[in-house]
N, C-alpha and C positions, 0 to 999 in steps of 0.2 A: 620107593615111593611111600611104602608103609611107614617108614620112620618119620617122613615129613608129615604124614597125616596124623601120627601120634603127637607130634609137636603141636600141630594146630588144635587137636582135641584138648591138650593140656592148657593151652591159652584160653580156650573157650571155657574150660572147667573153672579156671581162675576168675574169669570175667562174669560168668553167668551163674545163676543158681542151679542146684542139682536137678530140680524138675525139668528145667529147660534143656540142660545137657542130656538128660536121659532120653529126651525126644529125638536127639540127633544121632544116637549111637548106631541105630540099624537102618539108616536111610538108604533106600535102594532106588536109584534113578530109573526112570522108565527106559532109558537107553542102556542096553546091555554093554558092558565094557566102556562105560562113560569115561570121558577124559578126566584127568585129575582136576582140571579147572572147572568142569561142569559139576563134578562131585562136590568140590569145595564151595562153589557158589550156592548150590542147593543146601548144603550144610549150614552155610552162613545165614541164609534166609530162615532156616529153621531155628537158629539160635535167637533170632529177633522176634519170631512169630509169637503173637499174643501180647507182646510188651512194647513193640515199636512198629511204626509204619514209615516206610521210606517214601520220599517225595520223588515224583517223576514227571517228565515232559516229553510229549511227542513233538518231533521236528519234521516239517515238510521237507521232502527230499531235496528240493531246490535250495532250502534255507541252511543246510548243513547243521550247524549248532546254534543258529540265531534264535530259535524259539527258546531253547534252554537258557541262553544268555539273557534274553529278555525276562524270562521267568525269575532268574536269579536276582536281577536288578529290581524287579517290581515287587517280588515277594519277600526278599531278604534271605532266602535259602537257595543254594545252588542245588538243582534237582539231582538226586542220586541216579535215577533211571533215565538214560538217554535213549529215546525211542525214535524209530523212523520206519519207513515203508519201502519195499523194493520197487514200488512204482508201477505204473501202467499207462501213463499218458504221454503225449507228444513232447518234443523238445520245447523247452521254455516253460512248460507247465510246472506248477509247484510239486506235482507228483510224477514227474517225468521218469520213464523207465531207463533213460539213457545215462543215469547218474549212479549206476550200481558200483562201478569201480571206485568212485568217490565215497560211496557208502562204506565200502570195506575199509578204506583208508581212515575215514572219520571214526568208524566204530573202533578200530584199533587204537586210535589216538585217545578217544574218550575212555576206553577201558584202562589204558595205562595211566591216565590222569586220575583215576579213582571212581569212574562211573560204572554202572552196570548197563549192559547193552540189551535192549529189547527190540525185536524185529517182527514186523507183520508183513503181509503181502495181500494187497487188493488184486487177487489173481485174475488174469485175463482168461475168459472162457475159451476152450479149445475150438469154438466155432469161429474164432477170429484170430488175427495176428496182432501183436503189439505194434503201435500203440492203439488204445481204445479210449472211449470217453467214460465218464463216471456213470451217467445215465444214458439210456437209449436216445438217440437223436430223433426228432420228429420225422415220421415217415420211414424209419429204418425197417429193414427186413427182420422180423422177429425170429425167423427160422435161422438166421445167421447173426446171432446176438454178438454185437461188437461193443459191449459196455460191461462194466463191473456189476452194475445193478441190472436187474431184469430176470426173466424166467426162461430156462431151457425147456424144451418139450420133454415129456416123460421118456421118450425113446432116446433122445440125446443124452439125458442123464444116465440112463441104463447103459448106453454105449461107452460112456466114460469109465464105467466100472467093469466093463467086459473086455478082458484081454483079447487082442487080435482085431478089434474094430478100429476104424480110422480115427475116431474121436479119442479112443483110449491111447493110441500111439501118439497122437498129437498132444494129448494132455501130459503124457509121460515126458515128452520132449520139452514141454514148458517147465515142468517140475525140475527136469535135469538142468535147465538153464539156471534156476535159482540155486540148485545144489552146487553148481560151479562156484558161485560166490560164497556160499556157506563153507565150502571146502577151503577157500582162501582164509577165512576167519579161523577155521580149525587149524590150519597150518601156522597161523599167527598166535595160536593158543588163547583165542578169545572165546569164552563161553557166551552163549546167546540164549536169552529168554525168547523162545521161538513160538509165535502165536499164529498158526495157520487157520484159515476159515473162521475168522472172528464173527461174533454175533450169529452163530450158525443156527440158532433156534428161530431166527427171523427169516422171512421169505423175500427180503429186499435184495440180497446178494444172490447171484446165480447158484452158489453152492449151498444155500441155506434152506431150511424149512422142509426138508425131505425126510419122511419116515417110511417104514416098510422095508422090503427086501433091498431095494436100491435107494439107500438112505444117505443122509449127510454123515451119520455115524460111519458108514462104510467108506465114504470119501475121505474122512479123517484117518481111518485106519490104513487106507491105501497110501496116503502121503507119508504116514509114519513108516510103513514098510519100505517105501521107495527110498526115503532118505536114510533110514537107519540100517536096513538089511541089504539094500542094493548098493547105496553109495557109501555105506559104512561111516556115516557122520556120527561122531560121538561127543560133539561139543554143544549139543542142543539140550536145553532144559525145556520140556514140552509144556506149553501153556494152552489148556483147553478153554475156549472163550465163548461165552453166551451173553445174550441180552436179557433184560428183565422179562419174566414170563407174563406178559400182559394179557395173553389169551391162553386157554387150556391147551391148545395145540403147541404152545411154546414151552411146555413143562420141561424142566431141565433133564429129567431122566429119559425123555424120549430121544435125546441127542448124546447121551453119555456113552462114550466108546468103551469104557472099562478102565479100571485103575491102572492097569499095566501099560496103558498108552499115554499116560500123562503124569506130570509132576506137580502141576499147579492148576487149580480151578479158578477161572477169572470171570468177572462180571463187568459189563459196561453199564454205566449209570449217567444219565443226563437229567438236568432239571432237579438235582438234589433229591432224587427219588430213591432214597435209601430205606426202603421198607424192610422191617425186621423179618418178614416172611421170606424175602429173597435171600437174606443172609443165612437164616436158619435152614432153608432148603438146600443151599449150596454147602453149608457146613455139614449137614447130615450126609449128603452125597459124597463128601470128600473122604470120609473114614480117616480123618486125621491129616490128610494132605493139605498143602498150603492153599490159602485163599488170597486172591488179589483183586484189585480194581484196575483192570487193564486200560479202561478209558473212562474219564470223567470230564464233565464240564465244570463242576464245582467239587472240590474235595469234601470229604465228610467232616462235619464239625466235631468238636470235642465230645459233645453229647452223644453223637452217633457212635464214635469210637468207644465210648464207655459201654455201649450195648453190643457193639460189633468189633471186638478187639483183635480179631484174627486177620484183618486185612494187612497183608505183608507190605504192600505198596499201593500207591495210586499213580496214575499217569494222566495229567491234564492234556486234552487234545490240543493240537496246534491252533493258535489264534484265539484261545479261550481263557487265557490267564486273567484278563481283566473282567471276566464274568464274576470273579470273586473280588470283594473290596479289599483295599489295603488294610483296613481295620481288622478284617477277618484274617488276613495273612499275618498281622502282628500277633493275633491270638495263637496261630500255628507256631510262630517263631518262639513263643514263650512256653509251648507245650513240650515237655521233655520226651514225650512218646514219638514225636514227629521229627524225623531226621533228614537233614540235608548233607551234601558233601562237605560243607564247611563246619559241621558240628563235631566237636572233639569226641563225643561218644561214638559217632559213626567212624571216625578215623581210627580210634583205638580198637573198635570192633573189627574193622576191615583189615588192619595191618597184619594180623596173624594169617588171614586168608592170603594176602599178598605175599607174605613170606613163604607160605606153603607152595605157591605156584611160581616162585622165583621173581617176583616183582619187588622193587624197592619200597620201603615204608613211606607212607605219606607224612609230611610234616604236620604237626598239630596246628601250627600257625600258617594259614594259607596266605599267599601273596595278595596284597590289596589289588582289587580290580577297579579302575577308575572309569570304566565305560559308562556312558550315559550322556544325557543332555543336561547342561548346567546353566543356571541363570544367576548372575551376580546379585547378592543381597547386600546392598550398601549399608543397611542399618547394622548388620552383624560384622561388616568389614571394618578394618582400621586403615583408612586411606591416607592419613597424614594431611599435609598442606596442599597436596596436588589434586585431591579429589579423585574421581573415577575417570577422568578424561583420558588417561593413558592405559586404562585397563579394559580388557575384553568384557563386554556386558553379557555375552553368551559364549559357551563353549560346547562343542560336540566331541566326545572322546570315544574312540573305539580301541580297546586293548585286546590284542590277540596274542596270548603268550607274552613274549618279550617285545612285540611290535606294537607301537603306540601311534595312532593317527589322530592328529589334533586339528580341529577346525574352529577358528576363533572369529568372533564378530565384534567389531569396534564401532561404536556410534560416532558418526561425523555430523556435526551440527550444520554443515553447509552442503552435505551430499548424502548419497546412499551409504549404508554401512560398509566399512572396509573389512574384507574377508581375507584371512590368512590360513594357509593349510601347511602343516608340517608332518613329517613322519620321523619317528624317533625309535631307535632300538635300545631297549633297556639292557644295561650291563655290557654294552658293546664298547670296545676300545677304539677311541678316535684314531683314524689312520695318520693324521698329521695335525698335531696341536699347534703348529705354526701357521696354519692356513688362516686366511682373513676371517673366515667364519667357521665355528665348530660348536658342537653341542655334545656333552657327555651326560648320559642318564644312568643312574644307579639306584637299585633297590637296597635299602638298609638291611643289615643282618636279620632284623626282626621281621622283615618283609611287609612292614606296615607303612613305610614312608618312602616316597620316590623323590630323589634329588635330581634336579636338572640344572646343569651349569652351562651357560652359553657365553661366548665371546664373539664380538663382531668388530672388525676394523673398518672405519669409515673415512672417506676423504671429503674435506669440505674447505673451500678457499685455498686450495693448494697445500693444505695440511692434513695429516692423518691423525686420527684419535680413536681410542678404543672404548667400547662399551661392553660391560659384562653384567650378566644377570644370573643370580643364584636363586633357585626355587626349591622349596620343600613341600611336597604334596602329601596330605594325609586325609583319610576319611573320618568323619565325626558323626555322631548321632545315628549310629547303626547304618552308616553308609548313605544317609540322606543329605549330608553336607560334605562338600569338598573344601578343605582349608589349604590355601597356598600362601606360605610365608615367603615373600619375595624381597630380595635385596639386590639393588641395581646401582651401578656407578656409571657416570657419564661426565662430560665436561661441566654439566650443571650441578654436579655433586652427588652425594650418596643419598639413596632413598630406600626406606624399608617400610613395607606395607604388609598387611594380612588381608588377603582376599577370601571371602567366604561365598561359595556358590551353593545354591539349593538345587537338588535334583528334581527335574520336571517329572 
């Protein structure tokens, strides 16, 4: 393993300046005997620290990766950090706890595709069984807290920290349940940015706001011991997470468990409240360890990053992408410090890490993603003599890997719109090209153009005739326009048009 690490260090030395490299030489993860993947991830983040900030997106558990895909389409950058929660709520809820197997599968898929996995857990208090609500229900028994938010009694909190009590045993069993899934990720060699007890200096979650002998600090050290020493989990990069210290009792140092229990210090910021005091306080406490913005409603602006350069990444909370304007995202897209998965600098920086842990290199040119809702722009299109009558005026495209789902809407002047739905698999070989209807879709070698060739045999008046359509799809204007060059043949003759769709 040491030879592979030396190769990675050599790559880093070539790509980054000597001062940055020197910071990574003696990195010691909080987890003893950390996995090669966890070590490499931590080292990778250090190589970027102070010079670059990675983009990130939290995904509701029920959404899979839909939040990240929306963020990519809306902002123009595919988020590097794919985040989600282990869940606590009932079936069908966006935070359902019943989707943990799917979480493991999705996390492995995202990691292999080039993302970094970040997991948190809105933990269920040991006074209740899963599922629970986010806030206490009206009239609920406060002594049997069955929600993520709310306050335990002092005695209950003390019992959780006291071995042998019923609440201690119950709590360890709940932690063990999460360890079961983290072990699956460990077996799959997926390193995890692990953030337990987030916003711990606040009093709104049951685990937070406790100081003294039976403290939130102690609760954090307890889960560290259970996962690292009891369960032998070594794929976790430990993220200690606080909120802004709006009150004296929320001061960071009152909740700091000690440097040996964490790898990254994280702050949650909403309402663009990036006060310099918060950054300076966390920076001083870090003693050189990484800093990050584990949750934000709005990312920090360029002006903020000028004054606070050590934020390693930010993660926008699910459902809050549009809290930032597209104009602001355009500014992020042009800022070389801010990296998305599709940025060549990120790909070049990540590939040595991937080589070290046995993953294939990512291509510099990412396949075009045509996902989105599209509206025909007749002024930009070249429609020929037939006008727009035979062309879809709206399209909804969902691209998931090589699977493409198309929903087209055609205006009918005498009736409601005609809707068609098709599913296409890119680069799939047609089973029988002699069939009456078939479609072959291929991505070009440059991965920026999709060709779709279709043939259809129709019967009319006792005769058979064939129609064929060839389309070349490409994204223009930084993904805001979809151009489709379409050539079709029918008994009426040959027709060639260029359809331009604007992204809604």
